[in-house]
N, C-alpha and C positions, 0 to 999 in steps of 0.2 A: 911279499904281496905287492902287486903292481899298484900304481896310482889309481888306475881305473877301478880295481877291486876295492881299494880303500874308500873311494867315493860311493861306489855301489853299496858298500857296507854301511856307510853313514846315512845313506838315503833309504836303507832297509829294502833294497832291491835285490832279489835272489837270482834273477835271470842274468846269467853270465854272458849272454849273447848281446847285451846292451853295452855299448862303448861310449863313454862320456867324452865330449869334446872339451877338454880342460881349458882350451884357449877361448871358449865362448860361454863363460858363466857371467851373467850380467845382473845388475840391480836396476829395475825399472819401476816407474810410477805409472800405474794404469788406473784411470778413473779415481784418482785420489788415494789409491792403495799402493803400498810398497810390495813389489814382487821380486823374487829371486828367479831368474830365468836360466834354466840349464839345458844345453843342447846335447843330444845324444843320437846314436845310430844303432839300429837293430839289424843285425846281419848274421847269417850262418849258412851252412851248406845243408839243404833239406835232404831228408832220407828218401823221399819219394814224391811223386806228383799227386796232389789230392784229387785230381780229376780222373786220370787214366791209371793211376796207381803204379806207374813204372818206377822201378828202383833207380835212384840217382847214383850211377857209378862213375861216369866220366862227363866231360863237357859236351859230349854228344847227346846227353840225356836232358839235363836241366842246367841252365846258365843264369847268372845274375843279370837283371834287366833294369838297372837304375833304381831310384828310390821313389817311394810314394810321397805325395804332398804331405807337408808337415802335419803331425798329429800332436795337438796340445793336450797334455794329460795333467790332471789335477792330482798332485801328490801331497802328503802331509807337510805341515810347516817345518821349515828348517831354521834353527836359531830364532824362533818366534817370528819368522817372516813367511808370508804366503809364497808358495813355491809352485812353479809350473815346469814341466819337463817337455821340451819340444823334441819329439821323437821322430826321426826319419826312418821309415820302415823299408827294408829291402824288398824289391819286386823280383820275381823269378819267371823265367820263360821255359816252358816244356817243349822240346823239339819234336816230341812224338805226337801230342794232341794239339799243339800250338795254342795252348791256353796260358794265361799269366795268373800268378797268384802272389799273395803278399805274406811276408814273414809274420808269424804270430808270437806273442809273448805272454808269460804268466803274470806280468805286471798288471794288465788290464784286460777285461773281457772284450771280445770282438764287438765292434760298433759302439763302444763306450769310450768316454774320455775321463772317467773318474777311476782312479787306480783302486785295486782291491784293498790296499792299505787304508785308503781314505774311506772306503765302504766299511771296513772294520772299525775305523775310528767313529763313524756315525753310529754304529751299533753300541759302542762303548759310551758315547755321549748320551745316547737315549736311555742308558741305565742310570743316569744321574738326574737329580731333581732340578730341571731347567726347562725353559720353553724351547719349542722347535725352532723358533725364529732366532734365538740366541745360538743354537747349535749351527744353523745354516750360516749365520754371520761369522762365527768363529772358524768354520771349516771352508768358508768361501764357496758354498754351494747354494742352490736355490731351496726355498722352503718346499717347493714342489718335490724336490728330490727327497727330502726328509719324509714327506707324506707318502711318496711311493715306497720308501723303505718300510714305513709303518704298515702300509697295505700288504707288503710282502710278508712281514712278520705276523700280522693279525690273521692272515689266511690260514695259519697253522697254530693258532694259540688256543684252540679248544682243548681243554684238559680232559683226558680220558683216564680216570682212576678205576682200577678194578674193584677196590674196596672202599667202604666209607670209614672215616676215622672213628675210633672207639669213643673219643670225647670231642665234641664239636662246640664251637661258639657261633651263634647266628646273630647277624645284625644287618643293617642296611645303610646306604649312603645315597645322596642325591646324584643321579647319573646325568646323561645327556638327553636331548630332546628326541632323539631317534630310537629310544628304548620303548619297550612295551608299556612299562609303568614309569612313574616319576622317580621311583626309588629302585636302585639295584640291590640285589641280595648277595651278601658275602658270607662265605663259610670259612672258618679258620680251624685248623687242626690244633687242638689244645695240647697235644703231645709234641709235635714237631715245631709248634709256634709259627707256622707259616700258613699262607692262604691255601686253602684246599680248592676252592672254585668261586667264581663270580657269575651270577645269573642276571639277566637284564630285566627281571621283574620279581617283585616280592609278593605278587598275588598268589593266593592259596592254590588255585587250580594249576598255575604254572609250576609252582614249587612241588606240588604233589606229582605232577607229570615227570618232573626232574628226578625226584627221589624214587619213584617207582621203576626207574631204569635198573635199580639195584634189587636183587631178590629179597624175599621176606627174611630168609636166613641171615643175609648180610645186614639188613636193617635191624634185625633182632640182636646183632652183636654190638650195636651202639649202646654204651653204658651211660653216657652223660651228654646232655644238651643244655648249654648255658645261653640264656636269652634275656630280653627285657620283658616288659609287661604287655607287649603287643599280642592281642588275643589270637590273631591269625597264626603266629608261630606256635603258640602253646597248643592250640587245637590240632594243628598239623602234626606236632610232635607226639601228642597223645594218640592220634589216629594211625600213624605209620611206624612209630618206634615204641613197640609195646614194652620192651625191657629197659628203656632209657629213663634215667632219673632227670626230670626237668628241673633246672636250677635257675632261679631268678637272680640275675647279677646284683651283687651288693651295692654297686655304684648307683644303679637305677632305683634300688630300694631307698637309699639315702636321698636321692634327688627329689623324690616325691615330697618328703617332709621338709626338705630344704626350700623348695619352691613354695610350699604352703606357708612356712614361717616368713619368708621374705615378702610374699604377697600380703600377709597380715601386717607386716611393718610398713609396707608401701601405702596401704590403705589409711594409715594413721599420719602419713606425711602430708598434712594439709597446712596451708599458710596460717590458718587461725589456731593451729595447735602450737602452744608456746614451746614445746619440745621438738618442733619441726626440724631445726638444724641438727640437733643431736641425733635424731632418728635417721636423718638423711646421710650425715657424714660418718657416723660411727656404725654403719650397717654391718661391716665386717666382723665387728666384735659380737654382734647379736647372733650371727650364724656360726661363730667359732665354737669349737668344743669347749665347754666351760672348764674342763680340766686343764686346758692350755692357756687360760686367762691369767695374766700376771697379777701379782699382788703388790708389786713395786709401784710406788706412787710417783707420778710425773705431772708437771703442770699441763693442764688442758684448757684451751681457750674457751671451749663451750661451757665448762664448769667454773672457769676462772679461779682455779685452785689446784693444788697437787692432789691427784686422785688416781687410784689403780684401775686397771681394766675391769676387774671384778666388781668394783663399786660403781663404775659407769654403767655396766650391763644391768646390775641390780636396780639402779635408779630408773633406767629406761623401761625395763619390763614391768616395773611396779606402777608405771604411769597409766597402764591400761590392763584391766582384768583379763580380757580376751588374749592380748599379747602375752601376758604372763603364763596363762594356761597352755597356749600354743608353744611357747618357748620351752616349757617344762616337758611337754610331750615330745618335742623335737630332740631335746637333750637325752631323754630316756630312751628313745629309739636308737640314736647313734651310739649310746653307751652299751645297749644290749647287743648291738651288732659287733662292736669292737671286742666285747668280752665273750661273744658267742653264747649269750644267755637267751635261748629261745623262749624259756618260760617267762622271763621278764618282758620280752618283746610281745608275746601273745597276750600277756596281762594288760599291757598298755593299749593294744589294738582293740581288745574286747571290752575293756573297762576304762575308757578315757574320761578326762575331766569334762563336764558338761559345758564349760566355758570356752572350749577350743573353737577356733574359727571354722567357717564352712569349708575353706580350702583344706584345712587339716582333717576335717571329717571325711572329705572326699578321698584324701590320701589313705586314711585308715580303712575306708570302705574297699578301696582297691586291694589293700593288704588282705582283708578278709576273703575276698574272692579268690586270691591266689596263695592262701596261707600254706597249703601243702608244698608248693614249689618254693616258697620263701624258707620253709623249714629245711629244705635240702641245701640252701645256701649256708645254713648254720652247720649242717652235717659234713658237707664236702668242701674242700679247699679249691673251688673252681670259680673263676670269674672271667669277665669279658675284657680284662685289662689289655690283653694282646690285641684283640680285635679293635678296641677303641684306639690303640696306638696306630694300628694299620689305617683306620679311618682318618686319623689326623694326618698321616702321610698323604692319603688320597686327597684330602682337602687342600693340603699345601701344594701338591702337584697341580691341582685344578686352578688354584689361585695364581701360581707362577705362570701358567700357560694362558691365563685370562680366559679359561673355559675351553671346552672341547665340543666340536660339532659331531664327531663320529664316536659312537660307543666303542667300536672295535679298536680304534686308535687309543682311546682312553684306557681300556682294559689292558691292551698290549703294553703300554707304558708302565702300568702298575705291576704287571708280571715281570717286566724287564728290571725295574728298580728293585723289586723284592727278590730277584735272582731265580724266579721260578722257571723262566725260559731264557734261552740265550738268543741273541740277535742273529 
């Protein structure tokens, strides 16, 4: 292998018509950045004239006509150093039609100065959780270039699925300002564990229009829909998916009583309450599953003695009758969910202690309204864990990028990172 081919191989350049000038490889500082400047020539014998299509057989047909003005091409970093290829392109003259034309290469598209390898690297970088500005800085391209690439990708990111998943998770996340609604709607396939689709509105009329694209027979094949307590989703599922079991996600069931208990505790955190510091600092013990509370005694500054977690919680809840009743209700709910004892859950919901707080009464009232769907969460091992993890990724991406202006760009990045589409 010649030295030229070795260098082309190192630069990942497949075009063998490019010849490196090994005597002119320099290191330069341009605008405070270190660059490796490589000079090369592009030349070959063309097969025919692109204008008159005459076949190039001898020097009486097409001849070489000097070199075009230098083309500075951005190629990927070499040895962690920004690299530029100064490519001198051969010009040709056709003796039949008297036109000139320039040699072409697979390294870069016509009229562009960013190599195809760099374009590919942009696509790969967009599949990672990082901001567009960081990608542009790392590859030494403009942010506008990254935006144009996302425009190109987002123009064909509409997902067209022939069938609906048998088991679906529904949720929403805060989208961009240019969406129809404040919240975007996300569907996750509970079997493949990946995003099925994202819509720019969670309004019932928009979602109904979306799902009606699928025939009634396809919608009737859906067996499970896991969602939260949002009434719009439940009503839509009952209307369009006649054979689907609607399952309220267990996380959202627990969240209702968790918030109720914590709100009750916070209402007691007043300066005139002598147990204010205990209720404020030891809140994690109150919302903890009582089965996980330790009985080992350690010194605690609030009690100024050796005391176990169970004893601390027992003391705090006994300082207020409403807090104690609410705490016992909360513990009963989470225990019934963990043991999958729906009979116990239903008993607590319909026959609560009269001393529970108003917040807890509101939570139990919500349970009563959706009791048939909550029962399904005890019957079937389906939850929104996958979709909640996806939502966390979306929030992370949005935070890293300091927000998004365009909904299409945002969704394209999500699909790229999740591997649903390729750049």
